[in-house]
C-alpha positions as CSV (number, residue, x, y, z in Angstrom):
1,M,0.0,0.0,0.0
2,G,2.2,2.8,-1.3
3,M,1.5,6.5,-0.5
4,E,0.7,7.3,-4.1
5,I,-1.9,4.5,-4.5
6,L,-5.5,5.7,-4.7
7,V,-7.9,3.3,-3.0
8,K,-11.6,2.5,-2.6
9,I,-12.7,3.6,0.9
10,L,-15.9,3.0,2.8
11,V,-16.6,5.7,5.4
12,T,-19.3,5.0,7.9
13,G,-20.8,8.0,9.7
14,A,-20.0,10.1,6.6
15,Q,-22.9,12.5,7.2
16,G,-21.7,13.4,10.8
17,F,-19.5,16.4,11.8
18,I,-16.2,14.5,11.5
19,G,-17.3,12.3,8.6
20,R,-18.0,15.3,6.3
21,H,-14.5,16.7,6.8
22,V,-12.8,13.2,6.5
23,C,-14.7,12.5,3.2
24,A,-13.8,15.9,1.8
25,K,-10.1,15.3,2.5
26,L,-10.0,11.8,1.0
27,Q,-11.9,12.9,-2.1
28,E,-9.6,15.9,-2.5
29,Q,-6.7,13.4,-2.6
30,G,-8.4,11.5,-5.4
31,H,-9.5,8.4,-3.4
32,D,-12.8,6.6,-4.4
33,V,-14.9,7.3,-1.4
34,Y,-18.1,5.4,-0.7
35,A,-20.2,7.2,2.0
36,P,-23.4,5.2,2.6
37,G,-26.3,7.1,4.3
38,R,-28.4,5.8,7.1
39,E,-30.7,4.0,4.6
40,E,-27.9,2.0,3.2
41,L,-25.9,1.5,6.3
42,G,-29.0,0.7,8.4
43,D,-29.7,1.3,12.1
44,L,-26.6,0.1,13.9
45,E,-28.6,-0.9,16.9
46,V,-30.1,-3.8,14.8
47,T,-28.2,-4.0,11.5
48,R,-25.6,-6.7,11.4
49,D,-25.3,-7.5,7.7
50,F,-22.7,-5.2,5.9
51,F,-21.6,-7.4,3.1
52,S,-23.4,-5.4,0.4
53,I,-21.6,-2.2,1.3
54,L,-18.2,-3.9,1.5
55,A,-18.0,-5.2,-2.1
56,G,-14.7,-4.0,-3.7
57,I,-13.7,-1.9,-0.6
58,E,-10.0,-1.8,0.3
59,V,-10.1,0.4,3.4
60,V,-12.8,1.0,6.0
61,V,-12.9,4.2,8.0
62,H,-15.4,3.5,10.8
63,L,-16.7,6.7,12.3
64,A,-20.3,5.8,12.9
65,A,-21.0,5.5,16.7
66,R,-23.5,6.3,19.4
67,V,-22.0,9.4,21.1
68,H,-24.7,10.8,23.4
69,L,-23.4,11.1,26.9
70,R,-26.6,9.9,28.5
71,G,-28.3,6.7,27.5
72,D,-28.8,3.0,27.9
73,A,-25.5,1.1,28.4
74,E,-27.0,-1.7,26.2
75,K,-27.5,0.7,23.3
76,F,-24.0,1.9,23.5
77,H,-22.8,-1.7,23.5
78,Q,-25.0,-2.7,20.5
79,V,-23.9,0.2,18.3
80,N,-20.3,0.8,19.4
81,V,-19.2,-2.7,20.1
82,E,-21.4,-5.3,18.4
83,A,-22.0,-3.4,15.2
84,S,-18.3,-2.5,15.0
85,K,-17.3,-6.1,15.5
86,A,-19.7,-7.4,12.9
87,L,-18.5,-4.8,10.4
88,A,-14.9,-5.7,11.0
89,E,-15.5,-9.4,10.7
90,Q,-17.3,-9.0,7.4
91,A,-14.7,-6.5,6.2
92,A,-12.0,-9.1,6.8
93,L,-14.0,-11.8,5.0
94,S,-14.6,-9.3,2.1
95,G,-10.9,-8.8,1.6
96,V,-10.6,-5.3,3.1
97,K,-6.9,-4.6,3.7
98,R,-7.1,-2.0,6.5
99,F,-9.7,-1.0,9.1
100,I,-9.4,2.4,10.7
101,F,-11.4,2.8,13.9
102,M,-12.3,6.1,15.5
103,S,-12.1,5.5,19.2
104,S,-11.7,8.3,21.8
105,V,-9.2,9.7,24.4
106,G,-12.1,8.9,26.7
107,V,-10.9,5.3,27.0
108,Y,-8.4,6.7,29.6
109,G,-11.4,7.8,31.7
110,E,-12.6,11.3,32.5
111,L,-10.6,11.5,35.7
112,T,-8.2,14.3,34.8
113,T,-4.5,14.2,35.7
114,P,-1.5,16.5,35.7
115,K,0.4,13.7,33.9
116,I,0.5,13.9,30.1
117,I,-1.2,10.9,28.7
118,S,0.5,8.6,26.1
119,E,-0.5,5.4,24.3
120,A,1.5,3.5,26.9
121,D,-0.9,4.5,29.7
122,K,-3.5,2.0,30.8
123,P,-7.1,2.7,29.7
124,S,-9.6,3.2,32.5
125,P,-13.0,4.1,31.0
126,K,-15.8,5.3,33.2
127,T,-18.9,6.3,31.3
128,D,-21.0,3.9,29.1
129,Y,-19.6,5.6,26.0
130,E,-16.0,5.3,27.1
131,I,-16.4,1.7,28.1
132,S,-18.1,0.8,24.8
133,K,-15.2,2.4,22.8
134,W,-12.6,0.4,24.9
135,Q,-14.5,-2.8,24.4
136,A,-14.8,-2.2,20.7
137,E,-11.0,-1.7,20.4
138,Q,-10.4,-5.1,22.1
139,E,-13.0,-6.9,19.9
140,L,-11.5,-5.3,16.7
141,R,-8.0,-6.4,17.8
142,A,-9.2,-10.0,18.1
143,V,-10.8,-9.8,14.6
144,A,-7.5,-8.4,13.1
145,Q,-5.4,-11.1,14.8
146,R,-7.6,-13.8,13.3
147,S,-7.2,-12.3,9.8
148,T,-4.8,-10.6,7.4
149,M,-6.7,-7.3,7.8
150,E,-4.6,-4.4,9.4
151,L,-6.2,-2.4,12.2
152,V,-5.5,1.3,13.0
153,I,-7.0,2.8,16.2
154,L,-7.3,6.5,16.6
155,R,-8.0,8.1,19.9
156,P,-8.8,11.8,19.3
157,C,-9.2,14.5,21.9
158,L,-12.2,16.8,21.9
159,V,-12.7,17.6,18.2
160,Y,-13.8,21.1,17.1
161,G,-14.3,22.8,13.8
162,A,-17.1,23.9,11.3
163,G,-20.2,21.9,12.2
164,V,-19.2,21.2,15.8
165,R,-22.0,20.4,18.2
166,A,-22.5,19.5,21.9
167,N,-20.5,21.3,24.6
168,F,-18.1,23.2,22.3
169,A,-21.1,24.7,20.4
170,S,-22.8,25.6,23.7
171,L,-19.7,27.3,24.9
172,L,-19.5,29.3,21.6
173,K,-23.1,30.3,22.0
174,M,-22.6,31.6,25.5
175,V,-19.5,33.6,24.6
176,A,-21.2,35.0,21.5
177,K,-24.0,36.3,23.7
178,G,-21.4,38.1,25.9
179,I,-22.3,36.0,29.0
180,P,-19.3,36.3,31.4
181,L,-18.3,32.7,32.3
182,P,-16.9,31.7,35.8
183,F,-13.6,30.2,34.4
184,G,-11.1,32.9,35.2
185,S,-9.6,30.9,38.0
186,V,-9.2,27.7,35.9
187,H,-5.5,27.2,35.2
188,N,-5.8,23.7,33.6
189,M,-4.3,22.4,30.3
190,R,-6.5,20.5,27.9
191,S,-5.6,19.0,24.5
192,M,-8.1,19.6,21.7
193,L,-8.1,18.6,18.0
194,Y,-9.1,20.7,15.0
195,V,-11.2,18.6,12.6
196,G,-8.9,19.5,9.7
197,N,-5.9,18.0,11.6
198,L,-7.9,14.9,12.3
199,A,-8.9,14.5,8.6
200,Q,-5.2,14.8,7.7
201,V,-4.2,12.0,10.1
202,V,-7.0,9.7,8.7
203,S,-5.7,10.4,5.2
204,L,-2.2,9.3,6.3
205,C,-3.5,6.2,7.9
206,I,-5.1,5.1,4.6
207,S,-1.9,4.0,3.0
208,S,1.1,4.6,5.3
209,P,2.8,1.2,6.1
210,A,3.8,2.6,9.5
211,A,0.1,2.9,10.6
212,A,-0.5,-0.9,10.4
213,D,-1.8,-2.3,13.7
214,E,-1.0,0.9,15.6
215,V,-2.9,3.0,18.2
216,F,-2.5,6.7,18.0
217,L,-3.5,9.6,20.3
218,V,-4.3,12.6,18.1
219,A,-4.5,16.3,19.2
220,D,-3.4,19.7,18.1
221,E,0.2,20.7,18.7
222,Q,-0.6,22.9,21.8
223,A,-2.9,22.4,24.7
224,I,-4.9,25.3,26.2
225,S,-6.6,26.3,29.5
226,T,-10.4,26.7,29.6
227,A,-10.0,30.3,30.6
228,D,-7.7,31.0,27.6
229,L,-10.0,29.1,25.2
230,V,-13.0,31.3,26.3
231,R,-10.9,34.5,25.9
232,K,-9.7,33.5,22.4
233,M,-13.3,32.7,21.4
234,A,-14.4,36.1,22.8
235,K,-11.7,38.0,20.9
236,L,-12.7,36.2,17.6
237,L,-16.4,37.0,18.3
238,D,-15.6,40.7,18.9
239,K,-16.4,40.4,22.6
240,N,-14.3,41.8,25.5
241,P,-11.9,38.9,26.4
242,N,-11.4,40.4,29.9
243,W,-15.0,39.9,30.7
244,A,-15.4,36.5,29.0
245,A,-13.8,34.5,31.8
246,I,-14.3,36.0,35.3
247,K,-12.7,34.8,38.5
248,F,-14.8,32.4,40.5
249,P,-13.7,30.0,43.3
250,L,-13.1,26.4,42.0
251,F,-14.7,24.9,45.0
252,A,-17.9,26.8,44.2
253,L,-17.8,25.5,40.7
254,R,-17.5,22.0,42.0
255,C,-20.4,22.5,44.4
256,L,-22.5,23.9,41.5
257,G,-21.7,20.8,39.5
258,K,-22.9,18.6,42.3
259,L,-26.1,20.5,42.9
260,T,-27.0,20.5,39.2
261,G,-25.9,16.9,38.5
262,R,-23.2,18.1,36.1
263,E,-20.1,17.0,38.0
264,L,-18.6,15.3,34.9
265,M,-19.1,18.4,32.8
266,V,-17.5,20.7,35.5
267,Q,-14.6,18.2,35.9
268,R,-14.0,18.5,32.1
269,I,-14.0,22.3,32.3
270,I,-11.7,22.7,35.3
271,G,-9.5,19.6,35.0
272,S,-6.4,18.9,32.9
273,L,-6.3,16.3,30.1
274,E,-3.2,16.7,28.0
275,V,-1.8,14.1,25.6
276,D,1.5,13.3,24.0
277,I,1.3,13.2,20.2
278,S,4.9,12.4,19.5
279,K,4.1,8.8,18.4
280,V,1.7,9.8,15.6
281,K,4.0,12.6,14.5
282,Q,7.0,10.3,14.3
283,K,5.4,7.1,12.9
284,L,3.3,8.9,10.2
285,N,5.8,11.8,9.7
286,W,2.9,14.1,10.6
287,S,2.9,17.7,11.6
288,P,-0.5,19.3,12.2
289,A,-1.5,21.4,9.2
290,Y,-3.4,23.9,11.4
291,T,-2.5,25.7,14.6
292,M,-5.2,25.9,17.3
293,E,-5.5,29.6,16.5
294,E,-6.2,28.8,12.8
295,G,-8.7,26.1,13.8
296,L,-10.6,28.4,16.1
297,V,-10.7,31.1,13.4
298,E,-12.3,28.6,11.0
299,T,-14.7,27.4,13.7
300,V,-15.9,30.9,14.6
301,K,-16.1,31.8,10.9
302,W,-18.5,28.9,10.4
303,W,-20.4,29.8,13.6
304,R,-21.1,33.3,12.3
Protein backbone atom coordinates (compact mmCIF):
# COMPACT_ATOMS: atom_id res chain seq x y z
CA MET A 1 0.00 0.00 0.00
CA GLY A 2 2.23 2.82 -1.26
CA MET A 3 1.53 6.46 -0.48
CA GLU A 4 0.67 7.31 -4.10
CA ILE A 5 -1.90 4.52 -4.52
CA LEU A 6 -5.51 5.68 -4.66
CA VAL A 7 -7.90 3.27 -2.98
CA LYS A 8 -11.61 2.53 -2.64
CA ILE A 9 -12.67 3.58 0.85
CA LEU A 10 -15.86 2.98 2.81
CA VAL A 11 -16.58 5.73 5.37
CA THR A 12 -19.31 5.04 7.94
CA GLY A 13 -20.83 8.02 9.71
CA ALA A 14 -19.98 10.10 6.65
CA GLN A 15 -22.86 12.53 7.24
CA GLY A 16 -21.65 13.39 10.75
CA PHE A 17 -19.51 16.35 11.81
CA ILE A 18 -16.19 14.49 11.52
CA GLY A 19 -17.34 12.35 8.60
CA ARG A 20 -18.01 15.30 6.30
CA HIS A 21 -14.50 16.67 6.83
CA VAL A 22 -12.83 13.25 6.45
CA CYS A 23 -14.71 12.48 3.21
CA ALA A 24 -13.83 15.89 1.75
CA LYS A 25 -10.13 15.35 2.54
CA LEU A 26 -10.04 11.84 1.04
CA GLN A 27 -11.91 12.95 -2.10
CA GLU A 28 -9.55 15.91 -2.46
CA GLN A 29 -6.70 13.38 -2.59
CA GLY A 30 -8.42 11.48 -5.38
CA HIS A 31 -9.55 8.41 -3.43
CA ASP A 32 -12.77 6.63 -4.43
CA VAL A 33 -14.92 7.32 -1.36
CA TYR A 34 -18.13 5.40 -0.72
CA ALA A 35 -20.18 7.16 1.96
CA PRO A 36 -23.43 5.25 2.56
CA GLY A 37 -26.27 7.12 4.26
CA ARG A 38 -28.38 5.82 7.13
CA GLU A 39 -30.71 4.05 4.64
CA GLU A 40 -27.87 1.98 3.15
CA LEU A 41 -25.89 1.48 6.35
CA GLY A 42 -28.97 0.72 8.41
CA ASP A 43 -29.71 1.31 12.08
CA LEU A 44 -26.57 0.13 13.90
CA GLU A 45 -28.64 -0.91 16.92
CA VAL A 46 -30.07 -3.76 14.85
CA THR A 47 -28.16 -3.98 11.55
CA ARG A 48 -25.56 -6.74 11.39
CA ASP A 49 -25.30 -7.45 7.65
CA PHE A 50 -22.75 -5.21 5.93
CA PHE A 51 -21.57 -7.43 3.07
CA SER A 52 -23.45 -5.42 0.41
CA ILE A 53 -21.63 -2.16 1.26
CA LEU A 54 -18.21 -3.86 1.53
CA ALA A 55 -17.99 -5.17 -2.06
CA GLY A 56 -14.73 -3.97 -3.65
CA ILE A 57 -13.71 -1.91 -0.61
CA GLU A 58 -9.98 -1.81 0.28
CA VAL A 59 -10.07 0.38 3.40
CA VAL A 60 -12.84 0.98 5.96
CA VAL A 61 -12.91 4.19 8.01
CA HIS A 62 -15.40 3.46 10.80
CA LEU A 63 -16.67 6.72 12.29
CA ALA A 64 -20.33 5.84 12.94
CA ALA A 65 -21.05 5.54 16.67
CA ARG A 66 -23.50 6.32 19.42
CA VAL A 67 -21.99 9.36 21.12
CA HIS A 68 -24.69 10.82 23.39
CA LEU A 69 -23.38 11.13 26.92
CA ARG A 70 -26.56 9.87 28.54
CA GLY A 71 -28.34 6.72 27.53
CA ASP A 72 -28.82 3.04 27.89
CA ALA A 73 -25.54 1.12 28.36
CA GLU A 74 -26.99 -1.69 26.25
CA LYS A 75 -27.54 0.67 23.30
CA PHE A 76 -23.95 1.93 23.51
CA HIS A 77 -22.83 -1.72 23.47
CA GLN A 78 -25.03 -2.68 20.52
CA VAL A 79 -23.88 0.20 18.33
CA ASN A 80 -20.28 0.84 19.37
CA VAL A 81 -19.21 -2.73 20.14
CA GLU A 82 -21.44 -5.31 18.45
CA ALA A 83 -22.00 -3.42 15.18
CA SER A 84 -18.29 -2.47 14.95
CA LYS A 85 -17.28 -6.10 15.50
CA ALA A 86 -19.72 -7.37 12.86
CA LEU A 87 -18.51 -4.75 10.37
CA ALA A 88 -14.86 -5.68 11.00
CA GLU A 89 -15.48 -9.43 10.70
CA GLN A 90 -17.33 -8.99 7.42
CA ALA A 91 -14.69 -6.53 6.19
CA ALA A 92 -11.98 -9.14 6.82
CA LEU A 93 -14.01 -11.80 4.96
CA SER A 94 -14.60 -9.33 2.10
CA GLY A 95 -10.86 -8.80 1.56
CA VAL A 96 -10.57 -5.34 3.14
CA LYS A 97 -6.86 -4.59 3.67
CA ARG A 98 -7.13 -2.04 6.48
CA PHE A 99 -9.74 -1.04 9.07
CA ILE A 100 -9.43 2.40 10.70
CA PHE A 101 -11.44 2.76 13.90
CA MET A 102 -12.29 6.10 15.49
CA SER A 103 -12.05 5.48 19.23
CA SER A 104 -11.65 8.26 21.83
CA VAL A 105 -9.24 9.73 24.36
CA GLY A 106 -12.12 8.93 26.73
CA VAL A 107 -10.87 5.32 27.02
CA TYR A 108 -8.41 6.69 29.60
CA GLY A 109 -11.35 7.84 31.70
CA GLU A 110 -12.59 11.33 32.45
CA LEU A 111 -10.55 11.55 35.66
CA THR A 112 -8.19 14.34 34.82
CA THR A 113 -4.53 14.17 35.65
CA PRO A 114 -1.52 16.51 35.74
CA LYS A 115 0.37 13.71 33.93
CA ILE A 116 0.54 13.94 30.14
CA ILE A 117 -1.18 10.85 28.69
CA SER A 118 0.51 8.65 26.09
CA GLU A 119 -0.46 5.44 24.28
CA ALA A 120 1.52 3.50 26.92
CA ASP A 121 -0.92 4.51 29.67
CA LYS A 122 -3.52 1.99 30.77
CA PRO A 123 -7.12 2.70 29.71
CA SER A 124 -9.60 3.19 32.54
CA PRO A 125 -12.97 4.09 30.96
CA LYS A 126 -15.77 5.29 33.24
CA THR A 127 -18.89 6.26 31.27
CA ASP A 128 -20.99 3.90 29.12
CA TYR A 129 -19.64 5.62 26.00
CA GLU A 130 -15.99 5.30 27.07
CA ILE A 131 -16.45 1.66 28.12
CA SER A 132 -18.07 0.82 24.77
CA LYS A 133 -15.17 2.38 22.83
CA TRP A 134 -12.58 0.45 24.86
CA GLN A 135 -14.50 -2.84 24.44
CA ALA A 136 -14.80 -2.17 20.70
CA GLU A 137 -11.02 -1.67 20.45
CA GLN A 138 -10.45 -5.08 22.06
CA GLU A 139 -13.01 -6.87 19.86
CA LEU A 140 -11.48 -5.33 16.72
CA ARG A 141 -7.98 -6.38 17.78
CA ALA A 142 -9.22 -9.97 18.12
CA VAL A 143 -10.76 -9.81 14.61
CA ALA A 144 -7.52 -8.40 13.13
CA GLN A 145 -5.42 -11.09 14.83
CA ARG A 146 -7.58 -13.83 13.27
CA SER A 147 -7.24 -12.35 9.77
CA THR A 148 -4.82 -10.58 7.44
CA MET A 149 -6.67 -7.27 7.81
CA GLU A 150 -4.64 -4.45 9.39
CA LEU A 151 -6.20 -2.39 12.18
CA VAL A 152 -5.51 1.27 13.00
CA ILE A 153 -7.03 2.76 16.17
CA LEU A 154 -7.27 6.54 16.56
CA ARG A 155 -7.96 8.13 19.95
CA PRO A 156 -8.78 11.79 19.25
CA CYS A 157 -9.17 14.49 21.90
CA LEU A 158 -12.18 16.84 21.91
CA VAL A 159 -12.75 17.65 18.21
CA TYR A 160 -13.82 21.14 17.12
CA GLY A 161 -14.34 22.83 13.75
CA ALA A 162 -17.09 23.86 11.32
CA GLY A 163 -20.23 21.91 12.20
CA VAL A 164 -19.20 21.16 15.81
CA ARG A 165 -22.03 20.40 18.23
CA ALA A 166 -22.50 19.47 21.91
CA ASN A 167 -20.49 21.26 24.65
CA PHE A 168 -18.13 23.16 22.33
CA ALA A 169 -21.09 24.65 20.41
CA SER A 170 -22.82 25.55 23.71
CA LEU A 171 -19.67 27.34 24.88
CA LEU A 172 -19.46 29.31 21.61
CA LYS A 173 -23.11 30.27 21.96
CA MET A 174 -22.63 31.64 25.50
CA VAL A 175 -19.48 33.56 24.56
CA ALA A 176 -21.23 34.98 21.48
CA LYS A 177 -24.03 36.27 23.72
CA GLY A 178 -21.45 38.07 25.85
CA ILE A 179 -22.27 36.05 28.97
CA PRO A 180 -19.31 36.26 31.44
CA LEU A 181 -18.27 32.70 32.32
CA PRO A 182 -16.87 31.74 35.76
CA PHE A 183 -13.65 30.20 34.44
CA GLY A 184 -11.14 32.93 35.21
CA SER A 185 -9.55 30.90 38.04
CA VAL A 186 -9.21 27.73 35.94
CA HIS A 187 -5.51 27.19 35.16
CA ASN A 188 -5.77 23.74 33.59
CA MET A 189 -4.31 22.36 30.33
CA ARG A 190 -6.52 20.48 27.90
CA SER A 191 -5.62 19.01 24.54
CA MET A 192 -8.11 19.59 21.72
CA LEU A 193 -8.14 18.64 18.05
CA TYR A 194 -9.13 20.70 15.04
CA VAL A 195 -11.17 18.55 12.65
CA GLY A 196 -8.90 19.52 9.72
CA ASN A 197 -5.91 18.03 11.57
CA LEU A 198 -7.90 14.85 12.33
CA ALA A 199 -8.89 14.47 8.65
CA GLN A 200 -5.21 14.83 7.74
CA VAL A 201 -4.24 11.97 10.12
CA VAL A 202 -7.00 9.72 8.75
CA SER A 203 -5.72 10.36 5.21
CA LEU A 204 -2.18 9.34 6.27
CA CYS A 205 -3.54 6.18 7.89
CA ILE A 206 -5.12 5.07 4.62
CA SER A 207 -1.86 4.03 2.99
CA SER A 208 1.08 4.57 5.35
CA PRO A 209 2.76 1.22 6.07
CA ALA A 210 3.81 2.60 9.48
CA ALA A 211 0.15 2.89 10.58
CA ALA A 212 -0.54 -0.86 10.39
CA ASP A 213 -1.79 -2.32 13.69
CA GLU A 214 -1.01 0.85 15.64
CA VAL A 215 -2.88 2.98 18.19
CA PHE A 216 -2.49 6.75 17.96
CA LEU A 217 -3.51 9.58 20.26
CA VAL A 218 -4.34 12.62 18.11
CA ALA A 219 -4.45 16.29 19.17
CA ASP A 220 -3.37 19.75 18.08
CA GLU A 221 0.24 20.71 18.73
CA GLN A 222 -0.56 22.85 21.77
CA ALA A 223 -2.92 22.42 24.74
CA ILE A 224 -4.93 25.30 26.25
CA SER A 225 -6.62 26.29 29.51
CA THR A 226 -10.41 26.66 29.61
CA ALA A 227 -10.02 30.35 30.56
CA ASP A 228 -7.71 31.04 27.60
CA LEU A 229 -10.02 29.14 25.24
CA VAL A 230 -12.97 31.31 26.29
CA ARG A 231 -10.89 34.49 25.94
CA LYS A 232 -9.74 33.46 22.43
CA MET A 233 -13.34 32.75 21.43
CA ALA A 234 -14.43 36.14 22.79
CA LYS A 235 -11.74 37.98 20.86
CA LEU A 236 -12.70 36.22 17.61
CA LEU A 237 -16.38 37.00 18.26
CA ASP A 238 -15.59 40.70 18.90
CA LYS A 239 -16.45 40.45 22.60
CA ASN A 240 -14.34 41.78 25.47
CA PRO A 241 -11.94 38.91 26.36
CA ASN A 242 -11.35 40.37 29.87
CA TRP A 243 -15.04 39.92 30.68
CA ALA A 244 -15.38 36.52 29.01
CA ALA A 245 -13.75 34.52 31.84
CA ILE A 246 -14.31 36.04 35.28
CA LYS A 247 -12.68 34.80 38.49
CA PHE A 248 -14.82 32.40 40.53
CA PRO A 249 -13.65 29.99 43.27
CA LEU A 250 -13.06 26.44 41.97
CA PHE A 251 -14.70 24.86 45.03
CA ALA A 252 -17.86 26.84 44.23
CA LEU A 253 -17.81 25.54 40.65
CA ARG A 254 -17.51 21.98 41.98
CA CYS A 255 -20.43 22.54 44.38
CA LEU A 256 -22.49 23.94 41.50
CA GLY A 257 -21.68 20.82 39.47
CA LYS A 258 -22.87 18.55 42.30
CA LEU A 259 -26.06 20.52 42.87
CA THR A 260 -27.01 20.49 39.19
CA GLY A 261 -25.95 16.89 38.52
CA ARG A 262 -23.24 18.08 36.12
CA GLU A 263 -20.15 16.98 38.02
CA LEU A 264 -18.63 15.33 34.94
CA MET A 265 -19.13 18.45 32.83
CA VAL A 266 -17.52 20.65 35.52
CA GLN A 267 -14.64 18.18 35.86
CA ARG A 268 -14.00 18.48 32.11
CA ILE A 269 -14.05 22.27 32.31
CA ILE A 270 -11.70 22.66 35.28
CA GLY A 271 -9.50 19.55 35.05
CA SER A 272 -6.43 18.94 32.88
CA LEU A 273 -6.27 16.35 30.12
CA GLU A 274 -3.15 16.74 28.02
CA VAL A 275 -1.84 14.13 25.60
CA ASP A 276 1.51 13.33 24.03
CA ILE A 277 1.28 13.19 20.22
CA SER A 278 4.94 12.36 19.55
CA LYS A 279 4.09 8.80 18.41
CA VAL A 280 1.66 9.79 15.64
CA LYS A 281 4.04 12.57 14.53
CA GLN A 282 7.04 10.27 14.30
CA LYS A 283 5.38 7.14 12.90
CA LEU A 284 3.34 8.94 10.23
CA ASN A 285 5.79 11.80 9.71
CA TRP A 286 2.86 14.07 10.58
CA SER A 287 2.87 17.70 11.55
CA PRO A 288 -0.53 19.33 12.22
CA ALA A 289 -1.47 21.42 9.19
CA TYR A 290 -3.40 23.90 11.36
CA THR A 291 -2.48 25.66 14.58
CA MET A 292 -5.17 25.86 17.27
CA GLU A 293 -5.47 29.58 16.48
CA GLU A 294 -6.24 28.80 12.81
CA GLY A 295 -8.67 26.06 13.80
CA LEU A 296 -10.56 28.41 16.10
CA VAL A 297 -10.69 31.10 13.41
CA GLU A 298 -12.27 28.59 10.99
CA THR A 299 -14.72 27.39 13.65
CA VAL A 300 -15.87 30.90 14.55
CA LYS A 301 -16.12 31.83 10.86
CA TRP A 302 -18.52 28.92 10.39
CA TRP A 303 -20.40 29.82 13.58
CA ARG A 304 -21.06 33.34 12.31
